[in-house]
C-alpha positions, 0 to 999 in steps of 0.5 A: 681279888688278885691281879688278872691274867690276860691273853689273846688269840685270833680265831678264824670265825665271826664273833657269833660262831665263837660265842656259840662255842663259848656258851656250849658248856656241855662240850667244855670237857671236849676242848677246855683241858682242865674242865672235867664237867660243866652242868648248866643250872639255869638260863636267862631270857636269851636262852644263854646259861646264867649259872653253871656248876664246874668240876675243875682239875687244873693241877694245883686247883681241883674243885667243884664250884658254880659260876654266874654269867652275864652276857653282852651279845656277841661282844663279851661275857663275864663270870664270877663265883656264886657258889664257892668250892672247897678250894676256889674262893673267887674266880672272876673272868671274861671273854671279850670278842673283837672283829679282827680282819676276817676273824675274831680276836678273843681276849680271856682275862682270869683272876683266881683266889683260893682258900688255901695258902698258895704262893702268888707265883703258883696261882699265877702259873695256874691261871696262865695254864687255864687261860692259855689252854682255854684259848688254844682249845677254843680256837681249835674247837671253833675252827674245827667245826 
């Protein structure tokens, strides 16, 4: 797997509220810029999604793939590809949530590996766009509720 792209943002809400928005995949097209659709295919005993099929349009990466999720309370969630797309071979990531003053610091890490040859610089730029857009969208979504 390639190097991971990571970024953080502080959101004016508690971890439970932030994690509720992260787990609401049906709403992703409203705030996660590159996600065109997200369909929950299965849930775990805790009621949170375990497998989700995504349609992504992130400029150089356009694809449909399925991710598997592992939830760790309201502290973190990790994911990995369980069904590759035509372009996406691997997509591993995580959200880590930590209390920060009156809010929550959210750290998003992402590593993408595609099936087609892509210059590392372009892949990292796509990762950065996905990470930055997701964090800004998450903040706006949580704080706007």
